[in-house]
C-alpha positions in Angstrom: -2.2 23.1 -9.5 -2.8 26.1 -11.8 -5.1 28.6 -13.3 -6.6 28.7 -16.7 -5.0 26.2 -19.1 -2.8 25.0 -16.2 -0.2 27.8 -16.1 0.9 26.4 -12.7 2.6 23.7 -14.7 4.0 25.6 -17.7 7.0 26.7 -15.7 8.0 23.1 -15.1 11.4 22.3 -16.6 11.2 21.5 -20.3 14.2 19.2 -20.6 13.6 15.9 -22.3 12.2 13.2 -20.1 15.3 11.1 -20.4 17.3 13.8 -18.6 15.0 13.7 -15.6 14.9 11.3 -12.7 13.0 8.2 -13.7 9.6 8.6 -11.9 6.2 7.4 -13.1 3.2 9.6 -12.5 1.1 6.6 -11.8 3.3 5.5 -9.0 3.4 9.0 -7.5 -0.4 9.1 -7.7 -0.7 6.0 -5.6 1.4 7.5 -2.9 -0.6 10.7 -3.0 -4.0 9.0 -2.8 -2.9 6.7 0.0 -1.5 9.6 2.0 -4.4 11.9 1.5 -7.0 9.3 2.3 -5.4 8.4 5.6 -5.3 12.1 6.6 -8.9 12.8 5.6 -10.1 9.6 7.4 -8.5 10.9 10.6 -10.2 14.2 10.3 -13.6 12.9 9.3 -13.6 10.4 12.2 -13.1 13.3 14.5 -15.7 15.4 12.7 -18.4 12.8 12.8 -17.6 12.1 16.5 -18.0 15.8 17.2 -21.6 15.4 16.3 -22.6 12.0 17.5 -20.3 11.4 20.5 -18.4 14.4 22.0 -21.4 16.5 23.1 -22.5 13.6 25.4 -19.1 12.3 26.4 -17.2 15.5 26.9 -19.9 18.2 27.3 -22.7 16.5 29.2 -23.2 19.6 31.3 -24.5 21.6 28.2 -27.7 21.1 26.2 -27.4 19.3 22.9 -26.9 22.4 20.8 -24.4 24.0 23.1 -22.5 20.7 23.5 -22.3 20.4 19.7 -21.1 24.0 19.4 -18.4 23.4 22.0 -17.3 20.3 20.1 -17.1 22.3 16.9 -14.9 24.9 18.7 -12.4 22.1 19.6 -12.8 20.8 16.0 -11.4 24.1 14.7 -8.2 23.8 16.7 -6.5 21.5 14.3 -6.9 23.9 11.4 -5.6 26.7 13.5 -2.5 24.7 14.5 -1.8 23.3 11.0 0.3 26.2 9.6 2.4 26.1 12.8 2.9 22.4 12.2 4.0 23.1 8.6 6.6 25.7 9.9 7.9 23.4 12.6 8.3 20.4 10.3 9.8 22.3 7.5 12.6 23.2 10.0 12.9 19.6 10.9 13.3 18.6 7.2 15.9 21.3 6.6 17.9 20.1 9.6 17.5 16.3 9.1 15.7 15.0 6.0 12.3 14.3 4.5 12.0 10.8 6.0 12.6 12.0 9.5 10.0 14.7 9.0 7.4 12.4 7.6 7.9 9.6 10.2 7.8 12.1 13.1 4.7 13.9 11.8 2.7 10.7 11.1 3.8 9.1 14.4 2.5 12.3 16.1 -0.8 12.1 14.2 -1.3 8.5 15.0 -0.4 9.0 18.7 -2.8 12.0 19.0 -5.6 10.0 17.3 -5.0 7.0 19.6 -4.9 9.3 22.6 -8.4 10.4 21.8 -9.5 6.8 21.6 -8.3 6.1 25.1 -9.4 9.4 26.6 -11.9 9.1 29.5 -15.0 11.3 29.4 -16.1 14.2 31.5 -17.8 12.0 34.1 -14.3 10.5 34.9 -11.9 13.4 34.5 -14.1 16.4 34.5 -12.8 19.5 32.8 -9.4 17.9 32.4 -10.9 15.6 29.8 -11.8 18.6 27.7 -8.3 20.0 28.0 -6.8 16.7 26.9 -9.2 16.5 24.0 -8.2 20.0 22.9 -4.5 19.1 23.2 -4.9 16.0 21.1 -6.8 18.0 18.5 -4.1 20.6 18.3 -1.5 17.8 18.0 -3.5 16.4 15.1 -3.3 19.7 13.3 0.4 20.2 13.9 1.1 16.6 12.7 -1.1 17.1 9.6 0.8 20.3 8.8 4.0 18.3 9.0 2.9 15.5 6.8 3.3 17.5 3.6 5.6 15.3 1.4 5.7 17.3 -1.8 4.3 14.4 -3.8 1.3 16.4 -5.2 3.7 19.0 -6.6 6.0 16.3 -7.9 3.0 14.6 -9.6 2.1 17.9 -11.2 5.6 18.4 -12.6 5.8 14.9 -14.0 2.3 14.5 -15.4 1.8 14.5 -19.2 1.0 18.0 -20.3 -2.3 17.1 -21.8 -3.5 15.3 -18.7 -2.2 17.6 -15.9 -5.6 18.4 -14.4 -6.5 14.7 -14.5 -3.4 13.8 -12.4 -4.0 16.9 -10.2 -7.4 15.6 -9.1 -6.0 12.2 -8.0 -4.8 13.6 -4.6 -8.2 15.2 -4.1 -9.8 11.8 -4.3 -8.5 11.2 -0.8 -11.3 13.4 0.7 -14.4 11.6 -0.5 -12.7 8.2 0.0 -11.7 9.1 3.5 -15.2 10.4 4.3 -16.8 7.3 2.8 -14.7 4.9 5.0 -15.3 7.0 8.1 -19.0 7.2 7.6 -19.4 3.5 6.8 -17.5 2.6 9.9 -19.6 4.9 12.1 -22.8 3.6 10.4 -21.8 0.0 11.2 -21.1 0.8 14.8 -24.1 3.1 15.3 -26.5 0.5 13.8 -24.9 -2.5 15.6 -24.7 -1.2 19.1 -27.2 0.3 21.5 -26.8 3.9 22.6 -25.0 3.2 25.9 -22.4 0.8 24.3 -21.8 3.2 21.3 -21.2 6.1 23.6 -19.3 4.0 26.1 -16.8 2.3 23.9 -18.0 1.7 20.3 -17.1 5.2 19.1 -13.4 4.6 20.0 -12.9 1.9 17.4 -12.7 4.3 14.4 -9.9 6.1 16.2 -8.0 2.8 16.6 -8.6 2.1 12.9 -7.2 5.6 12.1 -4.0 4.8 13.9 -3.6 1.5 11.9 -4.3 3.3 8.6 -1.6 5.9 9.5 0.9 3.1 9.9 0.1 1.7 6.5 0.2 5.1 4.9 3.5 5.9 6.5 5.2 2.9 4.9 3.5 3.5 1.6 4.8 7.1 1.4 8.2 6.4 2.9 8.7 3.8 0.2 8.5 6.6 -2.3 10.1 9.6 -0.7 13.3 8.0 0.6 14.3 6.3 -2.7 17.1 7.8 -4.7 14.9 8.3 -7.8 12.3 10.3 -5.9 14.8 12.3 -3.9 16.5 13.2 -7.2 13.2 14.1 -8.8 12.2 16.3 -5.9 15.6 18.1 -6.0 15.3 18.6 -9.7 11.9 20.2 -9.3 13.4 22.4 -6.5 10.8 20.9 -4.2 12.7 21.6 -1.0 11.6 23.4 2.2 12.3 27.1 2.8 11.9 29.1 6.0 8.3 30.1 6.5 9.3 33.7 7.5 11.1 34.1 4.2 8.2 32.5 2.4 5.6 34.8 3.9 7.8 37.9 3.5 8.5 37.3 -0.2 5.5 35.4 -1.4 2.8 35.9 1.3 0.4 37.6 -1.1 0.4 34.6 -3.4 -0.4 32.3 -0.4 -3.4 34.4 0.5 -4.6 34.7 -3.1 -4.3 31.0 -3.5 -6.1 30.3 -0.2 -9.1 32.6 -1.2 -9.2 31.2 -4.7 -10.3 27.8 -3.3 -12.6 29.3 -0.7 -15.9 28.3 -2.3 -14.9 24.6 -2.4 -13.5 24.6 1.2 -16.5 26.5 2.5 -18.8 23.9 0.9 -16.7 21.0 2.2 -18.1 20.9 5.8 -21.5 22.2 4.7 -22.3 18.8 3.1 -20.4 16.6 5.5 -20.5 17.7 9.1 -23.1 20.5 9.2 -26.1 18.5 7.8 -25.3 15.6 10.2 -25.4 18.1 13.1 -28.5 19.9 11.9 -30.5 16.7 11.4 -29.3 15.2 14.6 -30.4 18.2 16.6 -33.7 18.5 14.8 -34.4 14.7 15.0 -35.9 14.9 11.5 -34.3 11.7 10.3 -32.6 8.6 11.8 -28.9 9.1 12.0 -28.3 5.8 10.3 -30.3 6.9 7.3 -28.3 10.2 7.1 -25.0 8.4 7.3 -26.2 6.1 4.5 -27.1 9.1 2.3 -23.8 10.7 3.0 -22.0 7.5 1.9 -23.9 7.7 -1.4 -22.9 11.4 -1.5 -19.3 10.5 -1.1 -19.6 8.2 -4.1 -21.0 11.1 -6.1 -18.1 13.2 -4.8 -15.6 10.7 -6.1 -17.3 10.6 -9.5 -17.3 14.4 -9.5 -13.7 14.6 -8.6 -12.8 12.2 -11.5 -14.9 14.3 -13.9 -13.2 17.5 -12.8 -9.9 16.1 -14.2 -11.5 15.4 -17.5 -13.3 18.8 -17.9 -10.4 20.9 -16.6 -8.0 19.4 -19.1 -10.4 20.7 -21.8 -11.6 24.1 -20.5 -8.8 25.0 -18.0 -8.5 24.7 -14.2 -9.4 28.3 -13.5 -12.5 28.3 -15.6 -13.6 25.1 -14.0 -13.1 26.5 -10.5 -14.8 29.8 -11.3 -17.8 28.0 -13.0 -18.3 25.7 -10.0 -18.1 28.7 -7.7 -21.0 30.2 -9.5 -22.9 26.9 -9.3 -22.2 26.7 -5.6 -23.6 30.2 -5.2 -26.8 29.2 -6.9 -27.0 26.0 -4.8 -26.5 28.0 -1.6 -29.8 29.9 -2.3 -31.7 26.7 -2.0 -30.2 25.8 1.4 -33.0 27.1 3.6 -35.7 25.3 1.5 -33.9 22.0 1.4 -32.4 21.7 4.9 -35.6 23.0 6.5 -37.8 20.7 4.4 -38.6 17.0 4.4 -36.2 14.1 4.8 -36.1 13.8 0.9 -35.2 17.5 0.6 -32.4 17.2 3.2 -31.1 14.2 1.3 -31.1 16.2 -1.9 -29.1 18.9 -0.3 -26.5 16.4 0.7 -26.3 14.6 -2.6 -26.3 17.7 -4.8 -23.8 19.3 -2.5 -21.5 16.4 -2.8 -21.7 16.3 -6.6 -20.8 20.0 -6.8 -18.1 19.6 -4.1 -16.5 16.7 -6.1 -16.1 18.8 -9.3 -15.1 21.9 -7.5 -12.7 20.4 -4.9 -11.2 18.2 -7.5 -9.5 21.2 -9.0 -9.4 23.7 -6.1 -6.0 22.7 -4.7 -3.3 25.2 -5.6 -5.3 27.0 -8.3 -2.7 29.8 -8.6 0.5 27.9 -7.7 2.0 29.3 -11.0 2.5 32.6 -9.2 5.2 31.1 -6.9 8.8 31.2 -8.0 10.0 27.6 -8.4 12.0 27.5 -5.2 9.0 28.7 -3.2 6.6 26.1 -4.6 7.2 23.3 -2.1 6.6 25.5 1.0 4.1 27.7 -0.8 1.8 24.8 -1.8 1.8 23.5 1.8 1.0 26.9 3.4 -1.6 27.7 0.7 -3.4 24.5 1.6 -3.1 25.2 5.3 -4.7 28.7 5.0 -7.4 27.5 2.6 -8.5 25.0 5.2 -8.3 27.6 8.0 -10.2 30.3 6.2 -12.7 28.1 4.4 -13.4 25.1 6.5 -12.1 25.4 10.1 -15.1 27.3 11.5 -17.7 26.3 8.9 -19.6 23.8 11.1 -19.5 26.2 14.1 -20.6 29.3 12.2 -23.2 27.5 10.2 -24.8 25.7 13.1 -24.6 28.6 15.5 -26.1 31.2 13.1 -28.7 28.9 11.7 -29.9 27.8 15.1 -30.2 31.4 16.3 -31.2 33.3 13.1 -32.2 30.7 10.5 -30.8 28.7 7.7 -30.5 31.7 5.4 -27.2 32.5 7.1 -25.8 29.2 5.7 -26.6 30.7 2.3 -24.8 33.9 3.2 -21.8 31.9 4.5 -21.5 29.9 1.2 -22.0 33.1 -0.9 -19.2 34.8 0.9 -16.9 31.9 -0.1 -18.1 32.2 -3.7 -17.4 35.9 -3.8 -13.9 35.4 -2.3 -13.1 32.8 -4.9 -14.2 34.9 -7.9 -12.3 37.9 -6.6 -9.1 36.0 -6.0 -9.3 34.4 -9.4 -9.8 37.9 -10.9 -6.9 39.3 -9.0 -4.7 36.4 -10.0 -5.6 36.9 -13.7 -4.6 40.5 -13.5 -1.3 39.7 -11.9 -0.6 37.2 -14.7 -1.6 39.5 -17.5 -0.4 42.8 -16.0 -3.9 44.3 -16.3 -4.5 47.5 -14.3 
C-alpha cells in the first residue's frame, strides 16, 4: 500500500531475507484472499438482501422506495460501527493475543449473520424486528472492524520489491469474488423459488452460507497468524496494535488523507453493485434475474481489472494508477444519467464498464498513502484508514444515490461520484506535498 513507485514499502526493513522470519508471500496471499472474500461475501449478502428482501420483510408498512431507503439506512450502520470495532478489538489483542481477537471477532460476525437468518419479519415482531436487524447489522460492523489480522501489511513487507503492487492487489480480489458468490447464490434462489417462498425462507440461506464460510475462513487465517513464523514476522515488521487514541492524536491526519485518497474507488463500489440493482428493481425496467446475471459478469470483469491493476501499478506506480483511474471514473460518472435512464442494454453497460473501472481502481486503492505512517503506527493505521475509507466513501452511497436520484434525477449520482474523484485527487496531491516538502 503506497503512493507513486510504492513508497509505502520502501521503509520496509532492508536486512537480508535470511535474517527475517521464514514467511512466503504466496502463503500469506492465500490467507488474505480467503479472509477478505469471506468478509465481503457477508456484506454483499446483506446488501443484496437490502434491495430484494428487507423492504418487504421488515418495512412492509412503507412503499417500495421508502422501504428500500429504510433498508439502506440500516445498511450504513455496519460502516459506522466498524471503527469502534477496530478500537475495541485492538484493546483485546493488546490484553490477550491475536488469536483471541480474531476468533472472537469472527465468531461475533458469524453469530450476527446467523441471527439475521433466523430473524422473524415485521408481521411477526413488529418494530422489534427492525431493532434486532439494526442491532445485528451494528454487530457485523464491530466484528468486521475486529477481524483485521495484519496479513495485508505483512504481505506488503514480504513481497518482492518489483512485484509489490501485484501482491497488494491480491487482498482486493476478495471484493469481486465475494460479490460474485453472493450474486450467484441469490440468482439461484430467486430463479428457483416463487416470490412467496423466496421472501418467506429462501433469502435466509445465503446468511447460513455466510456463517459456514466464516468458520472456514477462521481456521484458514488462524493457521497462519498463530504460528511461530508468522508471529515473529509480524513482530519484526512492528505490526502490533496501538491505542486508537494515541493513533488518532499522533497520526490522525494521515488516516484521513489515506481515507480520502481512496474515495473515488469506494464511492464507485456500491454505485455498480447495490445501487443499480435497487434502481432497476424499483423501475421494473429489467428482470431481477437478468440484472444479477449481468452483475456476475461484471464481477468477473472486476476480478480481471484487479489483477491488471497489479501489473500496471508495478510499472507506472500505485499513486499514478489510482489518480488516472479517478479521472476515468469522473468521465464515466458523466454518462450515468444517460446509461441508467436508458434501455436495458445501456443499464447493463453501466454495470459492466463500472465494474471494469472499479477493478483496476480498487485493486490499488487500499492504503495508497501508508508510507506516511511511522512503522509502529502502520498496523493500527492501516486498519483505521480502511474503516474510514469505507465510512466516507461507501457507507451512505446507496442511500444518497437512490434518494437523490429518485427525487431530483440521476444527475446527482454523477455529482456524488465526481465529489469522490475530487477528494481522491486532492488527497493524493496533499500527500505528494507532504512527501516532497512542497509548499
